[in-house]
Structures are given as C-alpha cells and as structure tokens.
N, C-alpha and C positions, 0 to 999 in steps of 0.2 A: 579601738586601737588609737594610741596617741602618736601623733606625728610632730616631731620637734623641728624647729627651723634649721636651715643650713648653717646659720651662724653658730649654733650650738656645737657644731663639729669643731669649731676653733677653741672650745673650752672643754678640754679633756681633763680627766682626773690627773692632778699634779703629783709630782714626786712627794710633796709634803703630805698629801692625803694618803698615798701608798705607805709612806713611812709611819704615819699616825696609826693606820690600821695594823701595821706590823707590830708597833709598840704595844697597842692594846692587846693583840694576840699573845705577845710574850709575857705581859703582865698577868693575863688570865692563866697562863701556864705556870706562874709562880716566879718569874724573873723580876729582879729588882734593877731598875734602870736609872741612869743619871742622864737627864735630858739636856743637852747643850745645843739643841737643834733650832728652837724657835726664839726669835729675838723679842720676847715679851718680858718687860721688867718684872722681877720678882719682888721688888721693894714697893712699899706703899707711898702714896703722895705725902708731902709734908703736912703736918697737923693743921696748919693754917688754911690749907685748901679744903681739907675734910670739914673743918669748922665752918667755912664759908658755904660749902654744899649743904650741910645740915641746916644752917640758918635759912638758906634760900628755899630749900624744898618745903620748909614749914610756912612759907609765905604763899598763901593760896591764890594770890593774884599772878603768880609766875607760871601758871599752867596753860596759858594761851599759846597759840601759834607764834613762833619767834619771827617767821618770815625772813627777816634780814638780821645780820649781826647787830647786836645792841651797840649803841654809841660808846658805852663804857668800855667794851672790849676793843673796839676799833681804836679808841684813844690810848688804851693800854699797849696795843701793838705798835702804834705810832711812837709812843714814848720809849718802848723797848728797843726799837730799831735805832733810835737816836742814841740811846745810852750804850748799846752794845756794839753797834756797827757804824755809828756816825752817818746814818742814812735817814733822810727825810722822806717819809711816805705820807701822802695826804690821807687823812683818816676816813674821808667819805668816798673818794674816787679811786684810791690806789690800794685798798685793803678789802679782802673778802674773807669772812669766817667760813669754815668748812666742817663737815662731819669727819674730822681727821684728815690729814693731808692726802691719804689715799683716795678719798672722795674726789678731790680736785684732780689728782694725777690721772685717774681713770677717765674723767669726763673732759679734760682739757683737749685731747686730740680731736674730739668731735666739734670743738669750737673752730679748729684750724683746718682740718683735713676733709677733703672730698674723697669719694670713692677712688682708690687708686693712687692718691697722693703719697709721697714718701716722707717718712719720719725717721730721723736718725736716732738710734737708741744704743746705749752702752751694752756690750756683751762681754762678760756677764753683767746682768743688771737686775734690779728689783722686779719681781714678777708682775706687779701691777702695771708696769709700762706696756707689756705685751697685751694685757687685757684691754687697756684703753685704746691701743692702736687697732686691735681687732674690732672693738665696738664701733670705731669710726670708719671701718672698712679701708683703712690706709695700709700702706706697704712698709714694713720695717726694713731699715738698712742698718746692719750691725756695725758698730764701731768697736773693734776689738780692744779690750783693756789688757795690755801685755806688760810683763815685768820690765822689759827694756824701755817702755815709755812711762815708767812709774805708775802704771795702771790708770793712766789718763787717756781719753780719746785723742788720737792723732788726727785732728780734723783736716790737716793739710794733706793727708793720704786719701781723703774722700775723692773719688773720681769726679771730673768736671761735670759729666752728664747727671750724676746724682746730686751734686751741689745745686744745679739749676732746677731740679725737680723737688728738692726737699723744702718742706714748709716749716718743719719744727725739728729742733734738736733737744734731746733730753739729756741732762747732765745731773750727776749725783756725787757731790763732794762736800764733806767726807761721805763715803759710799757704803752701800749695802748691796752685795756681800763683801766688797773690797773696801777696807778702811783707807782709801787713798786721800791725798791732800794736794792742793794746788796753790801756787803762789800768785802774786799780783801780775807778774809778767805773763803767765799762762792765761789768766782771765782777760788781760788787755788784748792779747792776740786773738782770743776767742771772740770778743766783742767786735773787733775789726773784721774778722772773718764773717760773722753773722750779718753785719751791715753790708759788706761787700756782696754777699750772695742772697740777701733778703731772706734770711733764715731766722726764725724766732727761737729763743732759748727758754726752755723750762728747766729751772734749777731746783732740784729736790735737796733741801737743806735741813732735813729732819734730824740730823745728828750734830747740829751746830753747837750744842752745849756739852756734848760728850767728847771732850778733847783732853789732852794730857800735857804734852810738852809745849805745844804751840796752838794758839787759837785759830780756827778756820776763818777764812775771809768770806764775807758776804759778796756774792756776785754784784749786787746792787751798789756796792761801795765803789765800783769801778766807773770812771767817768763815761757817760753815754749809755750805761747798761739799761736804764729804764726805757730807752728807745726800742730795745730789742729783747727784753727779758722780763720774766716774772720769777719769783722765788717762793717756793712752798716751805712751810715750817709746821711743826706739830708740838703739842705738849705731851705726847705719849711717852717719849724717852726723856725729855728735859725735866719733866715734873712727875713722872710715873703715873700718867693719867691715860694709859693706853685704852682702857675699857670705857672711858668717858667719851671717846670719839670727838675730839675737838682739835682743830688745826686751822691754818689760815694761809692765804697767799697774798703777796704784796708785789707791787711793781707797776708795769705799764698799764695806764688807766683804761685804754681802749680794750685791752684783752681782759682786764679784771671785770669791766662792765659787761663784756660779752659772756664770760663765764657766769657772772651773776644772773644774766638773762636766761641762760640755759638752766641753771640751778633752780630758778624760780618756777620752772616747769616740771621739776623733778621732786622737790620736797618742800617742807615748810620751816626749814631752819633747825638749828641746834637748841635743845631744851635750855631755856633761859638760865636756870640755876647753874648749869654747867658752864655757860658763857660767863656768868658772874664769877665763878670759881677760877676760870681761865684768866680773867682780867686781874683778879687778886694775885694769881701766880706771876703774871708778867710784870706786875707793879712791885713785886717783892724786892726788897733791898737787903734781905738777910744773906747769910752765908750758905744757904741750902745748896745752891749749884756747886759751890766749891766742895762741900761735904760729899755730894753725890759723885763728883769726879774723883774724889779721893778714894771712895769705896770701889769704884770701877777700876781705878789705877792699880789698886792692890790686887784685885781679882785678875786683871790683865797680867801683872807681873808674876802672880802665882801660876797661872796657866802657861804662860810663855816659858818661864824658867823651868817649870815641871816638864814640859814637852822637850825642851833642850836636854834635860837630864836623862831622858830615855832615848835620845838620839834623833828626835824629830826637830830639825832646825827650821823653825818658823820665824817670820818677820814679826817684830813687835809693833802693833798698831799704834798710830799717833792719835787716833780718834775712833769713835763709834764703840760698839759693844761686841765686836767680832774679831776673831782671828781667822785670817785667810791663809790656810796652811797648804803648802805644796806637798803633794804626796811623794814620799821617798821610795815607794815600792812600784813594781810593775803590776798594776791592777787598776781597773776602772773605778772612778769615784763612787758610782752607784753600788757596785759589788762590795767595795770596801765599807760602805755604810752598813750594809747588812751583816758583813763579817764582824765588824766592831760590835754591833748589837749582840750577835750570837756569842762571840768570844769574850767580850769584856763588859757588856751591859751599858756601854757609853753610846749615846745617840748624837749624831752630828749630821749635817746636811751635805750631800754630794754637790760638788761645784756645778754639775750639769743641770741642777734644778734652776739655775739662774741663766742658762744659755750655753751654747756649744763651746764657747771659749772658757767655760769653767771646768772643763775636763782636766784632770790632773791636780785638782785642789779640793779641799774640804773646808766647810765653814763651821766654826765653833762659836757659840755665844757665851760670854761670861755672865750668865744670868743665874748663877748659883754662888753661894758664899765660898770663901777661900778654902774652908775645910772640905766641902764637897768637890771643888775643883781639884784639889790635891788628891782626893780619893779617886776621881776620874782618871787622873794621870797614873796613879798606882795600878788601876785596873787595866788601863791601856797597855801598861808595861808587860802584863801577863800574856798579851797577844803573841801568837807565833811570829807575826810580822816584825816585831821589835827585836826579836832574837837575832835577826839577820843584820841588825844595825849595831849590835854590841860587839 
C-alpha cells in the first residue's frame, strides 16, 4: 500500500484537468471542439530564435550543466530592462534566470515564509500562486479583484492584523486571468504601503509585451521599488517560447540571491542553447514584438466584437491574451463551461478555476486565428442561452 504525504491533500485535481479529461472524452465521441481555454501561444517563435537554437544545439560543448544563468543572458536582460523600462538592474546581483517564470513563482514563497506566515494573493489569480503558498506551508489571504476597483487589489482594505502578519504580496499586472492595468500612482501607493508594513512584493509581469493601446508599467520603474520588490518575466508569451521553459526575475539583490541559493539545491539550470536563444530574443531590435501585438490585437477585436454581436457585452482587454467575460446568465461558471462544450463545442475556463472571486466570469484565450475565433462566436450563438439575450 502506498501512503502519500498530508501535503498532497493540498494538491487536488484541478478544474483544468477535469475539463481536459472531458474534452478528450468528447473528441473520442466524435465532437469537434474549438479550444479557447489554455493560454498557450499557437504561434511559433520568430525565425531568428529557431536559427539560434539550431546553431547552439549543434555545438557539442553546450551539453554540460548550466548551474547558473550564463553571462550573455544576464547582460541581455540588463539591456532589455534599460531599453524598455528605463530600469537599471545589476547583471550579476539583481538578475536570476529560471525554468520559466512559474519555476520562480512557485518557489519564492519558500524563501520568505515560515509555516503559518501570511501571503497576500490576488483572487482570482494564476493557479501557480496557490501551489507555491502550499509548498511553503504559508496561509493565503485573498485580495479580491473586483470590477469597482478596476480589478486591482485594494490593499488599503487589508485588515491591520493581516498587514502585520503578512510577509509577501503577490501582484500580477497585466494579469491572468484578468487583463487589468495599473498606473504610476497606484504603484507609488503600493510601494509606500509595502515599506510601511514591511511587506515584500512579488510582481508577475509575464504579459508585459502583450499590450495594445497603452504600454504596461514595470513596478521596478517606481522610485524605491527595488527596496521591497522583485519582478518576474518570461519569454513564453513575448516570444512564443512557452515550451522552452525560460524566464527570469529581476530586482532586490538580497531576495534574488536567496532564491538563487534555493534553486541551487533544486536543479542545475536551464539548457545553455535555450539561454543563448533567449539572449538573442531579448537583444532583438526588429519589429517582431510589434507584429505579434498586431496579430493579437486583431484576434482580440474579432472575439470581442463577435461576442458583442450575439449579446455578450464583455470588456475589451488592454493587455494579455485573455477576455475576462462577465456571465450574463443565471448559471455557475463551471456548469456553463460544460454546457458550452456540449451545446456549442467551444471550450473556455470557468472563473472559479482561479479562485472564489472568479465566480460569475469566464476566461477565453485568443490563441486561435481570427477565422476560428469568428467560428467560435457563430457556434456560441447557437446556444440556448443567447436566445434569451436577443
């Protein structure tokens, strides 16, 4: 008989897995599905990244343990932050490469939290946050993301007793599942709040390059931010390198070095050819990012206008690859997910997959081309639900 640890009780089968199993079942039964559920880019990396990878994997000296991030990648991250955000980060002490940003997001709480410490987390929020908090044995305190607060955490509403116990605050702007945005004033108040209450900030900035009308602000561009914050970023979405598992974190040197120490006990670093390709990507001066944003902007506009045309009035996202759609029907988000699969063949994620505050919403990813997205809208229109809106 196999006995699993008590900690495994905190890692139950997720809604994502349940929906995946249901999708597989429907496909085996002959259904044709349009999947808008998972935020994995359907587009390839630019050719110069592929060429760099091909060249590097043919160099037989590159197959040793990486151990730490290569100097070339750290210098590329340093230059990238200066060019894009006017932020200076020390290449040796304030940068750490990761196996995708999720690698760092899950492990960072263990750097900060002792058993029973409080971590402030957005609700709804990316599922990796909860996993990292559980691994650390910490206690999550939900910061509701509500429409009346522009889907940003209202940190002033956090009770005083929680403020004094909290070690870490997790922030994600632009966000997943909610494509929220913040201005300089909000970030300045946040930094002041963090310093006043000795709370460190983890800013997940993975969607920094997928923006449309207005460029997102790096938290580290705010005066004093490096004293109380680090910022995670990734090449998964910005350069369509999701499967390569390459990301990085920048900011407070003490925390960066602590995470580096933890990581040195867990793995031997990212495959060097992937790091070389990432450095090539970050040093790129072509119009690739503009072109990528243009593709996603057209997809966004197709999906949003299409939903409007069938009576589903959703907000137009300013960034990321998601639509966070308020449900206009009297039904739970989970039940609606299954009903849409059965009735229309369109797959989307129920808001509750990201936390209790996600009830009443659905998340759709525009990771299909415009023709497929319009087909998805046409199929949704056939659902009995939309007849009530016409």
